[in-house]
C-alpha positions as CSV (number, residue, x, y, z in Angstrom):
1,M,177.7,23.2,169.3
2,R,175.1,23.7,172.1
3,G,171.8,24.9,171.3
4,S,170.5,28.0,173.6
5,S,166.9,29.1,173.8
6,V,165.8,32.6,174.0
7,S,162.9,33.4,176.5
8,P,160.1,35.1,175.0
9,S,159.9,39.1,176.4
10,P,156.6,40.3,177.8
11,T,156.3,42.6,174.9
12,D,155.8,39.9,172.1
13,F,152.2,38.9,173.6
14,R,151.2,42.5,173.3
15,P,150.0,42.5,169.6
16,L,148.0,39.1,170.2
17,R,146.5,41.1,173.9
18,R,145.2,43.5,171.5
19,L,143.8,41.3,169.1
20,M,141.8,39.3,171.6
21,P,139.4,41.8,172.1
22,V,138.6,42.0,168.8
23,V,138.4,38.5,168.1
24,L,135.6,37.8,170.7
25,L,133.7,40.8,169.6
26,A,133.5,38.9,166.4
27,A,132.6,35.8,167.7
28,L,129.6,37.3,169.4
29,A,128.8,39.6,166.9
30,G,128.4,36.1,164.6
31,A,126.9,34.5,167.2
32,C,124.1,37.1,167.3
33,S,123.5,37.2,163.9
34,S,123.1,33.6,163.7
35,G,119.3,33.8,165.1
36,P,115.9,34.0,163.4
37,A,115.3,37.9,162.0
38,P,112.1,39.0,163.7
39,T,108.5,39.0,162.5
40,T,107.6,42.6,161.1
41,Y,103.9,43.3,161.9
42,D,102.4,46.7,160.2
43,L,98.9,48.7,161.8
44,S,96.1,49.1,159.2
45,A,93.9,51.9,158.7
46,P,90.0,51.5,158.9
47,S,87.6,52.5,156.7
48,S,84.0,53.8,157.4
49,R,82.3,56.8,156.3
50,I,82.1,59.8,158.4
51,R,80.4,63.3,157.9
52,G,81.6,66.6,158.8
53,A,84.2,69.2,158.2
54,A,84.0,69.0,154.5
55,G,86.4,71.8,152.7
56,V,89.3,71.7,155.9
57,Q,92.7,71.0,155.0
58,V,94.3,69.2,158.0
59,L,98.0,68.6,159.0
60,V,98.7,65.4,161.0
61,N,102.1,65.6,162.6
62,E,103.9,62.6,164.3
63,P,103.1,62.0,167.5
64,A,105.8,62.8,170.2
65,A,106.6,59.9,172.3
66,I,108.8,59.0,175.0
67,Q,111.9,56.6,174.3
68,T,110.7,53.5,175.2
69,L,107.5,54.2,173.0
70,A,109.7,55.5,170.2
71,T,110.7,52.4,168.8
72,Q,110.4,49.4,166.3
73,Q,109.8,47.0,169.8
74,I,106.3,45.7,170.9
75,L,106.0,47.3,174.6
76,V,104.9,44.9,177.9
77,K,104.5,46.8,180.5
78,D,103.4,45.0,184.0
79,V,100.9,46.5,186.4
80,S,104.1,47.5,188.8
81,G,105.1,49.4,185.7
82,S,108.0,47.3,184.6
83,V,108.8,47.7,181.1
84,S,110.2,44.7,178.5
85,F,109.6,44.0,175.0
86,I,108.6,40.8,173.2
87,G,111.0,39.3,171.2
88,G,111.1,37.4,167.8
89,G,108.5,40.7,166.4
90,Q,108.9,44.1,165.6
91,W,106.8,47.1,163.6
92,A,107.5,48.0,160.3
93,D,108.6,51.5,161.2
94,N,109.4,53.9,164.0
95,L,106.1,53.5,166.1
96,P,104.9,57.5,166.1
97,R,105.9,57.8,162.3
98,L,103.7,54.2,161.5
99,I,101.0,55.8,163.6
100,Q,101.2,59.2,162.0
101,T,101.1,57.5,158.7
102,R,98.0,55.6,159.9
103,L,96.2,57.8,161.1
104,I,96.1,60.1,157.5
105,N,95.4,56.6,155.8
106,T,92.0,56.4,158.0
107,F,91.6,60.2,157.5
108,E,91.3,59.5,153.9
109,N,89.4,56.5,154.4
110,A,86.8,57.5,156.5
111,S,85.9,61.5,156.4
112,Q,84.8,64.2,153.7
113,L,87.8,66.6,154.6
114,R,89.2,68.0,151.1
115,G,93.1,67.3,152.2
116,V,94.8,65.7,155.2
117,S,98.8,65.3,154.9
118,R,101.8,65.7,156.8
119,P,103.6,69.1,157.6
120,S,106.6,67.7,155.5
121,S,104.4,68.1,152.4
122,G,104.0,72.1,152.7
123,A,100.4,72.1,152.0
124,V,98.4,74.8,153.2
125,A,96.4,74.0,156.2
126,D,93.2,75.4,158.3
127,V,94.2,73.2,161.6
128,Q,97.4,70.7,162.5
129,L,96.6,67.9,164.7
130,V,99.6,67.8,167.4
131,S,99.2,65.0,169.6
132,E,101.4,62.7,172.0
133,L,101.4,58.8,172.3
134,R,101.2,57.9,175.9
135,R,100.6,54.3,175.9
136,F,100.8,51.8,172.9
137,E,101.6,48.0,175.0
138,I,100.4,45.1,176.2
139,E,99.4,45.7,180.0
140,T,99.9,42.2,182.2
141,P,98.7,40.6,184.1
142,S,95.4,41.9,182.9
143,N,96.4,40.8,179.2
144,E,95.1,43.5,177.5
145,A,96.3,45.7,173.9
146,V,96.1,49.3,175.7
147,V,96.3,52.5,173.5
148,E,95.8,55.9,174.7
149,I,96.7,59.5,172.3
150,S,96.5,62.4,173.7
151,V,95.2,64.7,170.4
152,K,94.8,68.5,169.9
153,I,93.2,70.8,167.2
154,V,96.0,73.8,166.8
155,S,94.9,76.4,164.2
156,D,97.5,76.4,161.5
157,Q,97.2,80.3,161.1
158,T,96.7,81.4,164.9
159,G,98.7,78.5,167.1
160,R,95.8,78.3,169.5
161,I,94.5,75.5,170.1
162,A,90.5,75.1,169.2
163,N,90.0,71.8,171.3
164,G,91.7,69.0,172.8
165,R,90.9,65.2,173.8
166,I,92.3,62.2,174.8
167,F,91.2,59.2,173.5
168,R,91.1,55.6,174.8
169,A,91.1,52.2,173.6
170,R,91.6,48.4,175.3
171,T,91.6,44.9,173.1
172,P,92.2,41.5,174.8
173,V,95.3,39.7,173.7
174,A,94.8,36.0,173.4
175,S,98.4,35.5,174.5
176,V,101.4,37.5,175.2
177,D,103.9,36.9,172.3
178,A,104.6,38.8,169.1
179,A,101.7,37.6,166.8
180,N,98.9,38.1,169.3
181,A,100.1,41.1,170.9
182,A,100.7,43.1,167.6
183,R,97.2,41.8,166.6
184,A,95.7,43.5,169.7
185,L,97.4,46.5,169.3
186,D,96.4,46.8,165.9
187,E,92.5,46.1,166.6
188,A,92.7,48.9,169.7
189,L,94.4,51.9,167.3
190,S,92.2,51.4,164.8
191,V,89.4,52.1,167.7
192,A,91.2,55.3,168.5
193,M,91.8,56.5,165.5
194,L,88.1,56.2,164.0
195,D,87.1,57.9,167.4
196,I,89.9,60.9,166.7
197,V,88.7,60.9,163.1
198,R,84.4,61.0,164.0
199,W,85.6,63.7,166.6
200,V,87.9,66.1,164.1
201,S,84.9,65.8,161.6
202,G,82.0,66.4,163.8
203,S,84.0,70.0,165.4
204,S,83.7,73.6,164.8
205,L,87.3,73.9,162.8
206,P,89.5,77.2,163.0
207,R,89.8,78.2,159.0
208,R,92.5,80.1,157.0
209,E,91.4,83.6,155.7
210,E,92.2,83.2,152.0
211,P,93.1,86.4,151.0
212,G,90.0,87.4,149.0
213,D,88.3,86.8,152.4
214,V,89.6,89.8,153.9
215,R,87.0,92.4,153.0
216,S,87.3,96.4,154.2
217,E,84.3,98.5,155.0
218,A,83.8,101.0,151.8
219,P,83.7,104.6,153.6
220,A,80.0,106.2,153.3
221,D,79.5,108.2,150.7
222,R,79.8,112.1,151.6
223,E,77.0,114.1,151.8
224,P,77.8,117.6,148.3
225,A,78.7,120.7,150.1
């Protein structure tokens, strides 16, 4: 009996074609995950006794930031404005949220303010600090850590801006790698945060009126008829 051969139809390979992209993606994912995990770097909160603005309650908002700054990546920007990220390192949290936390810590460490917290705490405040993180990067080819933060003091009761200022700080970086970049940016931020605390503590801050502070004029005594 002669054997017969059956040629496979094109449909017999369709399941394999469907599996090939899945297998390829799995292989790529495995290759990516096999590399070393990036080192995580924190930011510090400096300590320095700064007098002024005693008895004021301040809420520190999370700084606004563009997308390239609102990450955990360590940013590098060259003179042309081209942006890249340093491999092998990352911040301990989303950068604006981490800066908010360390600025609150710096106020607690350095000032005589009655209380400093974040808006989510539910605390009743006299003023809010509204800020924007403009720059937080290693600048090349000058090889400097650059920090720039715009801060406004806003009355919590009226919403009026009482004062505003831009804070800048620069620190040389030994080399453009994760460890040296993180160290230099931390130093520059510490300078900027202490300047912010001095500025707020030395400003004439609006106070929230307490219910007992509202006084009405007593009517004058009437003359007897």
